[in-house]
N, C-alpha and C positions, 0 to 999 in steps of 0.2 A: 713613550706610548707603545704598548706591545701588541696592539691589534688595530685593524682598520675599522674605524667606528662607523656604525650606521648613521645616515644623515639624510635629510631631505630639505635643505635650505640653500639659498644663495647667500654669499658672504662677501664683505669688503675687508681687506687686510691692508696693513700699512707697515713699512719698515723704514726706519731712518738709518741710512748708511753714511759712511764717511764722505762719500762722493755724491750723495744726493738722496732722494726719497723715492722708494718703490711703492706704488699703489696697485693693488690687485683686486679685480672683481671676479669672484668665483661663481660660475653659473650653477643653477640648480643641480645638485649632485647627490648620489647615493652614498658617498663617503665624505667624512669631514676633512677639510683641507689640513687641519692640524695633525691628523693621523697619517697624512701622505708626505708633507714637506714642511720645512722651515726655510729661513732665509740666511744668507751669508754674503760676504763681500769678496769678490775675486781680486786677486793680485794680478790684474790684467787690464792694461790701459784700453783695450778694445771694448770690454764690457765690464761694468762695475759690479753687477749683482749676480746672485746664484740662487736658484731654487734647490735646496738640499733635501734629497729624498730620505724619508724615514724607513722605507721598505725595500731599498735597493741593496743594502749591505755594502756601501762604498764609503761614504763619509760619516755615516751614523750606523753603529752596529745594529743589526736586526736579527730577529729569531728566524731560523730557516723555515719554520712552519708559516710564519707571516709572509715571508718571501714566496713560498709555494702557493699560498692563497692568492697572492698578487698575480703570479704566473697564470693560474687557472682562471682568474677573473678576466684577465686580458685576452687569453686564448679563446674564451667563450664568446667574446665579442667579434672575433674574426669571422667573416662570412663563411658559411659551410659550403657554399656553392662555387668557390673559387675554381677556375679551370686549372688542371694540373699539367705538368709538375708545378709545385709551389716551392719557390726559393725564399727562405727566411734569412734575413741578414741582420745581425746585431752590430751596433755601432761602437767602435773602440773609443775610449777604453771603458767608459762608464757602463755601457749597456750590453757588453758581450755576455755577461751572466744572465741578465734579464732576457736577452734574445734567446739564449739556450733554454731557459725555463719556459718561455712562451712556446718555443718550438716543440719541446718535449710534451707539453700539454696538448698542443694542437695536433701533433703527430699521432696521438692516441685515437683520433677520429678518422685518419686516412693514412694510406701507405705511400703516397707519392710526394713526400716533402723531404727537403734537405736543409741543413743549416750551414751558414758561412758567416764569417765575421770580417769586418774591416779591421785593419791592424796597422800598427806603426813598427812592427817587428818582422822584417823579411825573414823567410825561412829557407832562402836559397833556391826557391822554385820560381816558375814563370809568373809574372805579374799580369793580371787580366785588366785591371783598371786602376786609375788614380783619381781621387777627388779631394775637395777642400771643404773643411768646416771653418768658415771664415772668421767667426768670433772666438774660436778656441785658442787656448794656450798652446795647443799642438795641432795646427790646422791641417796638415797633410795626412791622408789616409791611403792605404793601398788595399786592393782586393786580389787575392791569389787565384790562379787557376787550380782547381782540384787535381790532385795526383791520380785518384782513382778514375779510370775511364768511364765507369757507369755514372759516377757523380758529376764528372765533367760534362757528359752528355745531358744529364738532368739539368744542370745549370744552364747550359747553352740553349736548351729547349724549353726553359721555364716559360709558362704562360701567365703565372701570377707571381707577384713580388710582394713580400711582407717585410717592411722596414721597421726595425725595433730600436727605439732610443728611450732614454729616461724622460725627455721632454721635447716638445716642439715650441720654439719661441717665435720664429718667423716662417718655418718650413723650408728655408732656403737650402739647408744641408741635404734634406731629402731630395729636393729638386736637383741639386748638384750631383748627387749619387745616381739618381735615375738617368740623368743625361750621360754620365760617364759610362754606365752599364750599357746603355743603348749604343753609344759611340763605339764601345768595345765589341759589340756583336750580339747583344741580347735583342733580337728583332721580333720575337714572338709574343712579347708581353701584351696581355689583354686587360689585366687588372693590377692595380697597385693599392696596397693597404699600408697606411702608416699606423703604428701601434706604439703608444707612449703612455706613461703614467699620467702626465699632466700636459695639456695642450693649450697653449696661449696664442696659437697662430691664426685664429679667426678664419679658419677654412682655407688658408693659403694654399695647401697642397691640392685640394680639390679644385681651386680656382686655376692652378697651373696645369693640372692634368685633365681637367674636364670631367666627363661623366664616368670615366673608368677608374676613378680613385675613391677610396673610403678612408676616413680618418677616425680611428677609435682611440679611446683613452678612458682612464678611470675618473678623470676630472678635467674640466675645461673652463676657460675664462679668458680674461684679457688683463694686461698690465700696462702701466705707464711709469716710466722712470724719468724723474726730473733731476737732471744733473746740476750740481753746484759748480758754476763756471770758475770759481776760485779754488776748488779742491785740487790738491796735488795728485798727479797721476802716479800710480805705484810703479816700481821697477818689477818687471816680471822675469823670473829665472828662465833660462833657455831650456825648455823641456820639449821642444818640438822635433827632436831628432828622430828620423826614420832611417834605421840602419841596423846591421848585424853588430852586436857588441862583442866584447872579449869573451863572454860566456854565451855561446850560441845555443839555439833551441834545437832539440832533436825532433825532426819532422815525424818520426815514428810514434811520438807521444801526442799527436795532434788531437785537439778537442774542438776545432772549428776553423782555424785559419786556412786549412786545405779542404774543408768541406766534410761534413759528417751526416749520417742518418741518426745515429745515437752514440752516446758516450758511456762507456762502462764505469762503474763505481769501483775504481782500483786503488785509490790513494789511501794509504794508512790502514790497510785491511787488518793488520794485527794490533791496532790501537785499542786499548781497553779503558773504559770509563767507569766511574762510580755513580750510582743514582744520586741525582741532585748536584753533582759536581759542576761548578761554574767554570765554563770553558768558552774561550773565543777562538774560532778558526779564522785565520787571516790568509786571504789570497794575496798574490803579489802582482800588481799592475794588471795586465790583461788575463793573467792566469787565475780565474775565479770559479769556473764551472766545476772542475774536478774538486777543488777545495769545498765548494758548496755541497757537493754530493757527500763528502766526508762529514760536514757539519750536519747535514740532514740525517745521516745514519746515526751519528752520535746522539742527536736529539731523540730519535726514535728509541735508542737504547736507554734513555732515562736521564741523560745529563741535561743540565741547564745551559743550553748552547746559544751563543750569538755568533754572527758572521760579519766580517768586514774585510777590507783589503787596502793595501797600499795604493797610492795613486801619484800621477804626475801633476795633478791639478793644484796650483798654488792658491790657497785661500787664506784670508786674514782671520785672526782670532776675533771672536765676537759672535753674537746671535746664536746660531745653531752649532758653531764650532767652538767648543769649550776647551779643547786640548789639542795640541799638535806636536808631532815628532817629525824631524827631518833627517835624512840620511841619504847615502848614495844608492843608486839603483842597483838591482841584482843581475842586470844583463851586461854590465860592464860598458855602458854607454857614456859614463861620466856625467850623468845628469842627476839632479836632486829629486828624490821622491819624498812623499809625506804619508803620515798615518794620522787620522783625525779621530778624536773622541775615544781613544783607547789609552788610558793612563796606567802607569806602573802600579801593580798591586790590586787592580780592579777585578781581576779574574784569578781563579785557582790555578788554571793552566792556560797558556797561550801557545797555540800551534801555528807556526808560520809555514805555509805551503809554497813550494817553489818548483818551477819547471826548469830552472838552472841548478847547477851543482850547489851542494850545501855551503861550500866555502864562498860562494858568490853572494850569499845573504849577508848584509852588512852586520858586522859584529856589534856595532853600536846599538842597532835595533834589538838584536837578540839579548844583549846584556840589559838594556833598559827595561825590557818586559820579562826577563827571566824565561825566555821562550824556548820551545823545542822546534826543530826544523824537520819538516817532512818533505822529501824530494820525490817528484814524479819519476816513474821509471817502469819499464815493461819487464 
């Protein structure tokens, strides 16, 4: 599905998974649930099900123009009267690009915003806070202290906090992050906004924070998962590493881990495309925003472009996951990474974008897709 469909109905959806049945009630919405998400099964004993976004460019390739429409739609819902400075945080790894896009759109309306991401990749600088995403395959997150003194002051003096993720299931991760930030020294917060594509949390964030919180989403509802008590629990690969790998990241090329106001479109500036050429641009792990800017530019130049990225997330084949590749990570952490729904021969050209050296990108992935590698650098 290539666009977010107009819609004015409430819907009931159901998915039969290997470990149970997922039932979803979608509230009255202006977009159809089928244009936003599908279902899949996690290879994770802590939580069996997954809502797989069709507009995120993570597990299902998406057109940059559709992704941009999503960013604009969410940013338009953020209250305009938030007291500044406004700190926007995107959640690793799935929502770092979504957060960057929402921040870019929201920052068009005011000059007192900054963007920061949670990460599982230390870049050798001071850590501001740690928090836990309890149901995740990689539960631990860190927040860095910005290097730039102006951005550090803006973060520490933030009066509004916008937390961006792909979905809210229970709202607990947002609560954990807010508590960690407050404990680390963010004492001036007056407003909190959670910003997600799909919200299943039944107002849990507002219940926890009281009257100074807002929950915004493109779609909301409720779900119930009935687990089969006889189903076997899957083995989950160890993808929760938080460490500097053998291929470290250059802090000078930062796009959000150390705080940014804006990010320049510098990746692959000499790349040429033909009109209608079918191209997929792939980010790697958390490195998705600069690759997205490249994909957006190539689409504007007339190519038929989709965007996706590799991920740590272990997901079973079936439902919305039609194809999977597995390979070693490109940070030298010794963990398995995955690419979903991108099959060999599906695109005329495959561009893999990396913030680590070209030789760090696994040869098996390059060969499987006959891909070109584009490396970030100043």
